[in-house]
MILOGU-595189 format. One record per residue: x, y, z of N, C-alpha, C, O, CB in turn; residue in one letter. Coordinates in pm, whole numbers, plus 50000, padded with zeros to 5 digits. Glycine has a CB too. Example, Ala and Ser with C-alpha at 12.3 -4.5 7.8 and 13.67 -1.06 7.14 Angstrom:
513194943150780512304955050780513204967050780514244966850846511314955350905a;512854977550708513674989450714512905000350787513415011450804514084994050572s;
This chain:
502655203549453501965204749581502075191449654501475181549611500465208749562x;502805191049760503055178449829502065175749942501805164249975504435178349883x;501525186350000500605184350111499525194850106499605204650032501335184750246x;498475192550189497505203050211496345202750116495775192150089498165216050204x;495965214450062494715216049992494745212049846495555203849804494275229850002x;493835218149768493625214149630493815225749534493265225449424492255208149613x;494565235849572494745247349486495665244249369496595236349382495285259049566x;495395250649255496275249849139496665235649106497845232149103497515258149162x;495665227349082495935213249060496475210848920497675208148903494675205049082x;495625211748820496015209248682495255219148595494065221548616495735194548638x;495945224748500495295233948407494735226048289495495221948201496285244948359x;493425223848287492815217448173492955202348168492535196248070493375223048051x;493525196248268493675181748267494805177348176495365185548102492375175048225x;495145164548179496195159148094496055144148088495445137848174497585163148145x;496645138647982496625124147965497585117948065498345124848132496995120147821x;497525104748075498405097748167497575090448270496525085048237499385107348235x;498035090348395497315083248500497095092048621497855101348649498065070648539x;496035088748693495735094848822495665083448922494855074348908494405103148819x;496525084149023496555073949128495945079849254496285090949294498015069049154x;495045072349317494365076749438494525066049545494305054249519492865079649412x;494915070149665495025060749776494465067149902494855078149941496505056449796x;493535059949965492835065050084493015055250198492865043250181491335067350056x;493345060550317493545051850433492465053650539492585048550651494905054550494x;491405060850504490345063650600490515076750671489605081450739490265052750699x;491695082850657491965095750721492395106450623492105118250642493025094050827x;493095102450518493535112250420493625105650283493795093550270494895118350461x;493505114150182493615109750043494945114549986495265126449993492425114949958x;495715105349930496895108949854496565107149706495935097249668498135100249896x;496995116649623496755115649480498015119649404498815127749450495555124549437x;498185113849288499365116549207498985115249059498345105649019500535106849243x;499385125048981499165125048837500515123848768501465130748804498415137948791x;500605115048668501865113448598501695106848464500595103048424502805105448681x;502805105548395502875098448268504135090048269505225095448291502855108248146x;504025077048246505205068648253505785069048393505115065448490506255073048150x;507025073348404507655074648535507805089248579508485092148678509025067948533x;507165098248507507255112448539506065116948624504915114548588507335120848411x;506355123248736505325128748823505025143048781505905151648782505765128248972x;503755145748744503355159248706502875167348826503205179048840502275158648600x;502115161048911501565168049027501135157849131500865146249098500365177148985x;501075161949254500655153049362500205161249481500495173149490501795143449402x;499505154649572499055161649692498305152249783498115140449751498175173449655x;497905157349897497115149649991496205158950068496535170550093498015141550086x;495055153550106494055161550175493405153150284493195141250265492995166850077x;493075159350398492345151950502490995147150450490315154450378492155160750628x;490625134950487489325129450448489025117950542489375106450515489305124750297x;488385121050653488235111150760487025102150744486865092550820488155118150892x;486165105150644485015096450619484605098150473485195105950399483825099850715x;483585090650433483165090650293482685104450249482955108550136482065080350271x;481985111550336481485124850300482645134350270482605141450170480615130450412x;483655134550355484805143150332485585138650209486095146950133485715143350454x;485685125650190486395120450073485705124949945486365129049849486485105050077x;484385124249942483655128549822483845143449797484035147649683482155125349836x;483805151349902484015165749886485385168649825485505176549732483875172950022x;486415162149877487775164249827487885160049681488455167249600488795156449913x;487335148349649487445143149512486725152149412487245154849304486885129049504x;485525156649447484785165249354485485178649337485465184349228483345167549404x;486095183649443486855196049431488065194249341488355202749257487295201049569x;488765183049358489915180249272489505179249126490145184949038490605167349316x;488435171949101487975170348963487555183648902487845186448786486805160548958x;486875191948982486425204948931487595214048897487465223148816485525211649033x;488735211648961489925219648935490785213848822491865218848793490755220849061x;490285203148758490975197948641491795185648665492625182148581491835208248587x;491605178848777492395166848805491745154948733490855148248786492495164248959x;492215152548610491685141648529492845134748459493935140348448490625146848425x;492595122648411493625115148338492945104048261491785100748286494715109348436x;493665098248167493115087148090492835075148178491795068648165494065083147977x;493775072148269493645060748359493495065948503494305073948549494875051248347x;492465061348571492255064948711492145051948791491225044048770490965073848729x;493085049848882493025037948967493065042349113493675052349148494205028048934x;492385034449196492355037849339492555025249421492225014149378491025044749376x;493095027149539493335016149632493125021049774493285032849804494765010449614x;492775011649861492705014650004494065011350064494625000750039491555006650074x;494575020450144495895018550203495805010350332494995013350420496565032050232x;496635000050342496784991750461495454985650508495124986650627497384999950573x;494704979350419493484972850465493794959650534494874954050516492534970550347x;492854954650611492924940650651492774932250526492054936050433491814937150758x;493454920850521493344912650400493634898150435494194894950539494324917550291x;493224889450343493554875250349494224871350218493954877250114492274866550375x;495094861550225495804856750107495594841750097495994834250186497334860350113x;494974837449988494604823449972494984818449832494924826049736493104821449997x;495364805649821495514799749688494164799949616493134796849676496054785149697x;494164803549489492894804949418492154791649408490924791549402493134810449279x;492874780449407492214767349395491434763949521490524755649517493244756449366x;491764770149633491074767449758489904776849782488904772949842492044768549872x;490034789149735489044799149774487794798349688486694800549740489644813049764x;487924795349560486764793849473485834805749485486244817249470486014781149505x;484564802949511483574813449525483324817049671482324823549703482264809149459x;484224812949758484024814749902484904825549960485334824650075484274801749975x;485184835849882486064846549931485514853250055486264856250148486274856949823x;484204855550059483594862050174483774853550299484154858750404482104864550149x;483524840650288483674831750404485124830650446485414830150565483124817850372x;486044830350349487464829350380487944841650456488724840550551488274827450253x;487474853350414487864865650481487324866150623488034869850717487384877850403x;486064862250639485454862550772486084852150864486124854150986483964860150761x;486564841150808487234831050889488504836550952488804833651067487554818750805x;489224844550876490484850050925490284862851005491084865951093491424852650810x;489244870150974488974882951042487604881651108486614886851058489014895250942x;487574874851219486324871751288485614884651331486234894051381486584862651410x;484324884751312483544896351350483334906251238482604916051256484174903151463x;483964903951122483794913451011482384912050954482034901250906484864911250901x;481594922650956480234921850902479804934950839478614937550822479254917751010x;480794943250804480454956850761480304958350610479704968150565481504966250809x;480804949150533480874951450389481104938350319481614928850379481984961650355x;480744937650191481154926250112482644927450083483264937550117480334925449981x;483234917350021484674917250000485004919649852484154918349765485274904050047x;486254923049828486784924549693487954914849678488724913049772487224939249663x;488084908649562489144898849538490044903549426489604909949331488544885049505x;491334900149439492334904149340493244892149315493924887349405493154916649389x;493244887449191494054875849154495474880349123495674889949050493444868449034x;496444873349177497844875749143498484862749101498274852349164498614882149262x;499254863248994499924851448940501444852648953502194845948882499544849348793x;501874861149044503324864149056503924859549188505014863849225503554879049041x;503224850849259503714846349390504044831449392504034825249498502674849349498x;504324825849276504684811849267503534802949228503734792549166505244807249397x;502314806849264501094800149223499994810549221500144821349278500744788049318x;498874807349158497774816849154497244818949296496804809449362496654811949059x;497284831449340496814835049473495754845949462495704853349364497994839649563x;494914846749564493874856849568494034865249695494064859849805492464850349563x;494124878249678494104887649789492654891749811491994896449718495014900149762x;492164890049932490774893449966490814905350062491464904950166490024881250031x;490104916050025490054928250105488594932150129487714927350057490824939750036x;488324940650226486974946050241486514952850112487324958350037486924956050358x;485214952250086484724957049958484794972049936485084976549825483334952749942x;484544980050041484504994650027483664998549906484075006849824485955000450014x;482474992449896481614994349779481205008849762481235014149651480374985449789x;480825015449871480365029249860481485038449814481235048149742479815033949994x;482725035549856483855043649810484025042149659484205052049588485155039449883x;483965029749611484115027449467483025034049387483295039849282484125012749439x;481785033349435480675039649363480825054749359480565061049257479335035949427x;481255060549471481445075049474482545079249377482385088949303481795079749617x;483665072149378484765075949291484385074649143484805082749061485995067249321x;483585064549111483145063248972482155074148933482015077448815482535049548949x;481445079649031480555090849001481335103548973480845112548904479585093149117x;482555104349026483415115849000484255113648876484305122148787484325118549121x;484905102048869485715098048754485135084848702485465074348757487245096648792x;484305084948599483645072748552484605061448517484235049748524482815075848433x;485835064748478486815054448441487565048848560488435040248542487795060248343x;487255053348681488005048848799487785033948823486655028948813487585056948923x;488845026948854488755012748887489655009949006490695016249026489155003948764x;489215000349083489954996949205491054986749176490884977649095488994991549311x;492184988449244493274978849242493664976149387493194982749479494494984049158x;494524966349405494954962849541496374967549564497314962849499494854947649564x;496544976849659497894981049696498664969649760499884968749747497844993149791x;497944960849831498574949349895499134939849789500294936049795497584942049987x;498294935949693498744926649588499914932449511500874925349479497604923349493x;499844945349480500924951849407502224951549487503284949049431500554966249372x;502144954149617503314953949704503904939849709505124938249694502954958849846x;503074929749729503574915949739504244911649610505334905949613502424906449774x;503604914249497504174910449368505534916949347506494910449305503224914349254x;505614929849377506854937249355507964932649447509114931549406506624952149373x;507614929949574508614925349671509194911949630510414910149632508004924249810x;508344902549591508814889349551509644890249425510674883649413507644879749531x;509204898449330509934899849204511314906049227512324901149175509124908349105x;511364916949305512634923749328513594915149408514754913649371512404936949399x;513114909449518514004901449603514434888649534515534883749556513314898249735x;513564883149449513944871249374515054874049276515954865849258512754865749302x;514994885749210516044889149112517364892349179518424890449120515594900849026x;517304897349304518524901049376518994890249473520104891049524518284913849452x;518144880249497518474870249599518504876149738519284871849823519804863849568x;517654886149762517674893649888516614888449984515504884949944517464908549863x;516974887850112516014884850217515574898150279516414906250319516624875150324x;514274900150288513784913150332512654911850432511874902250430513314921250215x;512584921850521511424924050607510934938150576511544947950617511784922350761x;509844939050502509274952050466508274956250573507434948350616508594951550325x;508374968850615507444974550712506954987950659507684997850658508124976150853x;505714987950614505105000050560504145005350666503084999550689504354997350423x;504505016450729503815021250849502815032150813503145041850744504835026550952x;501595030450860500575040550843500025044850978500695043651080499455035350755x;498785050050977498145054551100497555042451171496535036951127497055065251071x;498165038251279497725026951362497645013851285496945004651326496375030051421x;498365012851174498405000551096499764999551027500375009650993497235000150991x;500224987151009501534984950946501454972450859500984961950904502664983551052x;501904973650736501994961950649503334955150673504384961450661501834965850499x;503284942250706504494934150726504584924050614503664916150592504474927050866x;505704924350543505954914850433507364909450450508324917050462505774921650293x;507494896250450508794889650460509034881050338508134873950292508894881250589x;510254881550285510664872750176511984866250214512724871050300510794880650042x;512274854950147513554848150173514474848350052515414840350043513294833750215x;514214857349958515014858149837514504849349726514974850249612516434854549867x;513554840849757512964831949657511444832749655510814831849550513394817649683x;510884834549773509424833949783508934842649897509714847449980508954819549803x;507624844549899506974851850008506844842850129506364831550119505584856949964x;507284847750245507194840150368506024844350456505374836050519508484841450446x;505744857350459504714862450549504154875450492504884883550435505284864750692x;502844877250508502204889750469500994891950558500094883550563501794889550318x;500964903050627499844906150714499804921150744500814928050735499934898150845x;498614925850779498484939550827498434939050979497514933251037497224946550768x;499424945151043499464945951189498554957551231498704968551179500934948051242x;497624955351322496694966051361497314975951459496704979351561495444960051423x;498504980451429499194989751518500364995951442500904989951349499694982651648x;500745007951481501975014051433502925016851549503945023551532501675026951356x;502575011751666503415013251785504715005351767504664993751728502655008451911x;505875011351795507155004451772507254990851840507674981151777508275013151821x;506884990151967506994977452040506054966851982506414955151976506684979552188x;504874971051941503924961551883504434956151750504314944151723502544968251865x;504984964751668505534960251539506674950351563506744939951499506034972151455x;507554953751656508684944951687508194931451737508734921051700509614951351791x;507174931451821506614918951874506134910051761506424898051759505464921851972x;505394915651666504864907751556505984902251469505954890651429503914916151472x;506974910651439508094906151355508864894951424509144884651364509034917851322x;509194896951553509954886851627509154873851639509724862951634510324892051766x;507844875051656507004863151670507024854851542507104842551548505574867251704x;506954861351428507014854151300508364847351284508424835751242506764863751182x;509444854251318510784848351306510944836451401511474826051362511854858851335x;510484837951523510634827251622509844814851583510284803651609510194832051760x;508684816751520507904805151475508674797151370508454785151353506554809651419x;509564804051300510364797451197511744793551250512594789051174510514806451076x;511954795251381513224791451442514354800951414515514796951418513604778151396x;514044813551387515074823351354515094834551458514114837051528514854829151214x;516244841351464516414852751553516644865351471517224864651362517594850251652x;516204876851521516374889251445517814892051403518064895451287515884900851527x;518764890551495520144894451466520814885351363521754889551296520954894251593x;520324873151350521004863451261520114858551147520474849051078521474851651342x;518944864951126518024860051023518514863350882518054857250785516644865951043x;519434872850871520004876250740519134885150654519434887150537520274863950667x;518054890550711517144898950633517434913750658517854917750766515684895750669x;517194921650555517284936150566515894941550598514924938150530517854942550434x;515794949850700514524956350733514394968750644515254977550647514454960150885x;513324969350566513114980250471511864988050512510744983050503512974974750325x;512085000350557511025008650613510425017850507511125023050420511565016750729x;509105019850517508445029950435507235035250510506875030150616508035024050298x;506615045550454505445051450518505815061950620506715070050599504615040850583x;505095061850732505255072150835506385068250930506145064751046503935074250913x;507585068850881508755065050960509915073950918509995078350803509115049850942x;510815076451012511985084750984513245077551027513285070951131511865098351053x;514265079050947515575073550985516015080051116516045092251129516635075950873x;516365071551214516765076751343515625079451438515845083351553517535089051325x;514375077351393513215079451478513035068051578513895059251590511975080851394x;511915068251649511675058551756511675044251704512325035551762510355061551825x;510955041751594510895028251540512275023751492512705012551518509885027451424x;512935032751422514275029551370515225026351484515965016451478514825041451286x;515215034551589516125032451701515855019251771516795012251809516015044051800x;514585015751789514255003251857514714991251774515364982251826512745002451883x;514384991051646514734979551562516244978351542516754967251525514054980651426x;516964989451544518414988951523519114981451636520264977251620518985003051512x;518454979751749519034972051860519024957151831519774949551893518284974851990x;518184952751736518024938451710518374934451567518754922951541516604934451739x;518254943851474518504940851333519694949051284519644961251288517244943751246x;520764942551239521964949851199521834957251067522574966851043523114940451190x;520904953150980520784959250847519394965150828518394957950833521084948850736x;519344978150807518074985050783518284995950678519385001250664517504991150914x;517214999050606517275009850509515865015250485514875008850519517915004950375x;515815027150427514535032750388514165027250251515015025250165514585048350385x;512875024650234512365019050110511485029550043510545034750103511575005850136x;511805032649917511115043349846510145038349740509785045749649512125052349783x;509725025849753508815020249653509585012149550510815012349546508025031349584x;508825005049469509434996049371509535002249232510054996049140508654983249363x;509025014549218509075021349088509925033849102509655042349186507635024949038x;510945034849020511805046649020511115057848943510885056548823513205043448959x;510795068649011510035079648950510905091948929511905093948997508835083149037x;510495100048834511115113048810510245123548876509155126748829511285115848655x;510755128948988509945137649072510015152349032509205160349080510365136149214x;510945155948946511065169948906511335178949025512245176349104509815174348834x;510555189549037510755199249145509935195849270509905203649365510395213149097x;509275184349270508445180749385509325175549498509925164849487507395170149346x;509395183049605510185179049722509295171349818508495177249890510815191449794x;509425158149818508575149749903509445139749977510575136949937507495142449819x;508905134350084509535122950150509105110550074507985105650091509145122150303x;510005105649991509625095049896509155082349966508365074849909510795091849806x;509635079750089509185067850159507685068450192507075058050216509985066050287x;507105080350193505675081850218504845079950092503625078350099505385095550278x;505505080049976504775079449850505005066549772504435064549665505155091149764x;505855057749827506155045349757504915036649734504775030549628507175037449834x;504015036149833502815027949817501885033649709501085026249652502055026949950x;502005046649681501225052649573501885049949439501225045449345501065067849596x;503185052649429503855050549300503895035849260504015032749142505265056149306x;503795026749358503695012549321502495009949231502505000649151503605003949447x;501465018049245500235016049169500395019249022499505016148942499125024349226x;501525025348983501725028148840501755015248759501455015548639503045035948818x;502095004048820502114991348748500704986748712500534977748630502804980748831x;499694993048773498304989448746497634999248649496534996648600497504988748876x;498295010548623497675020948539497975018548392497545026348307498175034848580x;
């Protein structure tokens, strides 16, 4: 089941992992073992009440696993060296995202970016409490930290320069690497083609580079199609582009999905 409701989820549950990712509008879920996908789906969930209804329905239909991890898709975030942030994650996040006063923050340590770094995201405390009431073993992970770690690791092993653009609903994750290290990571508060291009070009220009000669491959994922509006606009400035299907090679079986929409979910298998 690639889209829509919660019918015929799992008969009796199964071991393995359950991955959950919510962007504030819809929930994507995937059950698997190792690199094998057993079942997956997505359901509208525009607020906490709808999210809880969907999750309880899924659980009642047998959607369970040994490992349950969840992440918020495309959150605002800050990235700080751990030696600088200390116990001031809340202040650091508010410094970068002025006006934020809705929630406490969550921190995620990563040791794969050249030095110990901390990803700071909104806490989404009520979401975590609700999910643990449905699946007591549920624990939160950072889709952002997982993406950054995987991008740096992959591009470092290949010596590749990349501009990753993971497009969601009115939000886009921008990640740049130079084949050795992370250069830029931010959530753009837009999915508009011109706005994304403006942000990418602005980052390049600050570093004295031009799109056509920067030597980076633009790697698209999320809500984007080859030959679509975003693709057509960027192709005028960037000679090398490709679709990105995530950093984990999965066995999809008979599930016919647009893999570029599920890469941010399958990336979470490294946390399960």
